[in-house]
C-alpha positions as CSV (number, residue, x, y, z in Angstrom):
1,M,6.0,6.1,-7.9
2,A,2.7,6.3,-6.0
3,H,1.0,7.6,-9.3
4,E,2.5,4.9,-11.3
5,L,1.4,2.3,-8.7
6,A,-2.1,3.7,-8.8
7,L,-2.2,3.5,-12.6
8,K,-1.0,-0.2,-12.4
9,T,-3.7,-0.9,-9.8
10,D,-6.3,0.6,-12.2
11,M,-4.9,-1.4,-15.1
12,L,-5.1,-4.7,-12.9
13,V,-8.7,-3.9,-11.9
14,D,-9.6,-3.3,-15.6
15,A,-7.8,-6.3,-16.7
16,I,-9.6,-8.6,-14.1
17,A,-12.9,-7.4,-15.4
18,K,-12.1,-7.9,-19.0
19,H,-9.6,-10.6,-19.4
20,S,-9.3,-14.4,-19.0
21,Q,-7.1,-16.0,-16.4
22,A,-4.5,-16.8,-18.9
23,E,-4.5,-13.2,-20.2
24,L,-4.2,-11.8,-16.7
25,Q,-1.2,-14.2,-16.0
26,Q,0.4,-12.9,-19.2
27,I,-0.1,-9.2,-18.1
28,L,1.5,-10.0,-14.8
29,I,4.3,-11.8,-16.5
30,D,5.0,-8.9,-18.9
31,D,4.9,-6.3,-16.1
32,G,6.5,-8.6,-13.5
33,G,9.9,-6.8,-13.5
34,R,8.2,-3.4,-12.9
35,I,5.9,-4.8,-10.2
36,A,8.7,-6.5,-8.4
37,C,10.6,-3.1,-8.5
38,Y,7.7,-1.4,-7.1
39,Q,7.4,-4.0,-4.3
40,R,11.2,-3.4,-3.5
41,E,10.6,0.3,-3.4
42,V,7.7,0.0,-1.0
43,A,9.8,-2.3,1.3
44,R,12.6,0.2,1.3
45,T,10.2,3.1,2.1
46,I,8.7,1.2,5.0
47,T,12.2,0.3,6.2
48,L,13.2,3.9,6.2
49,A,10.0,4.9,8.0
50,M,10.8,2.2,10.6
51,H,14.4,3.5,11.0
52,L,13.0,7.0,11.6
53,M,10.3,5.9,14.0
54,F,12.8,4.1,16.2
55,R,15.1,7.1,16.7
56,A,15.3,8.6,20.2
57,D,14.5,12.1,18.8
58,T,11.3,10.7,17.1
59,E,10.1,9.3,20.5
60,E,10.8,12.7,22.2
61,I,8.9,14.6,19.5
62,F,6.0,12.1,19.7
63,E,5.9,12.5,23.4
64,R,5.6,16.3,23.0
65,W,3.0,15.9,20.4
66,L,0.9,13.8,22.7
67,L,0.7,16.8,25.0
68,T,-1.0,18.8,22.3
69,P,-4.9,18.6,21.9
70,P,-4.6,16.7,18.6
71,G,-2.0,14.3,20.1
72,A,-4.1,13.8,23.2
73,A,-7.1,12.9,21.0
74,M,-5.1,10.4,19.0
75,A,-3.7,8.8,22.3
76,R,-7.3,8.5,23.6
77,G,-8.0,6.6,20.2
78,G,-5.2,4.2,20.9
79,I,-2.6,5.8,18.6
80,M,0.8,5.3,20.4
81,L,4.3,5.2,19.0
82,G,4.8,1.6,20.0
83,N,1.6,0.6,18.2
84,L,2.7,2.5,14.9
85,Q,6.1,0.8,15.1
86,A,4.5,-2.6,15.4
87,D,2.1,-1.8,12.6
88,L,4.9,-0.8,10.3
89,E,6.8,-4.0,11.1
90,R,3.6,-6.1,10.3
91,V,3.1,-4.2,7.0
92,L,6.8,-4.8,6.0
93,R,6.5,-8.5,6.8
94,R,3.3,-8.7,4.6
95,V,5.1,-6.8,1.8
96,E,8.0,-9.3,2.0
97,V,5.7,-12.2,1.8
98,L,3.8,-10.8,-1.1
99,S,7.1,-10.1,-2.9
100,R,8.3,-13.6,-2.5
101,R,5.0,-15.0,-3.6
102,F,4.9,-12.8,-6.6
103,L,8.4,-13.8,-7.5
104,H,7.5,-17.5,-7.2
105,F,4.5,-16.9,-9.4
106,L,6.6,-15.2,-12.0
107,E,9.1,-18.1,-12.0
108,A,6.5,-20.7,-12.2
109,S,4.7,-18.9,-14.9
110,R,7.6,-18.2,-17.0
111,S,8.8,-21.8,-16.7
112,A,5.4,-23.1,-17.7
113,T,5.3,-20.9,-20.8
114,E,8.9,-21.6,-22.0
115,P,9.3,-24.2,-24.8
116,A,10.3,-27.7,-23.7
């Protein structure tokens, strides 16, 4: 999935450089189902990561890791489990907002291109 998402990103960057706004809109409409599917997969992956991060055994393992030299260095840099959990929650909210906006864009674009 990550490879396909990277390819789509490259395609969009190329498209932005080469196509008009109408052509870009059509590209997004044509690939809309697949893009929406990728967005759902990203949201599911983040939700799973959050589930795993909030488990008690994860907290215990993280606390032990903080006692190691790499863990202590990360803690000095401000990396703590609570921060990571909060960051994942923020990322999930942003993905959900992006997904809703993209679906609204698709609906509006499709209705604008449908014959009257």
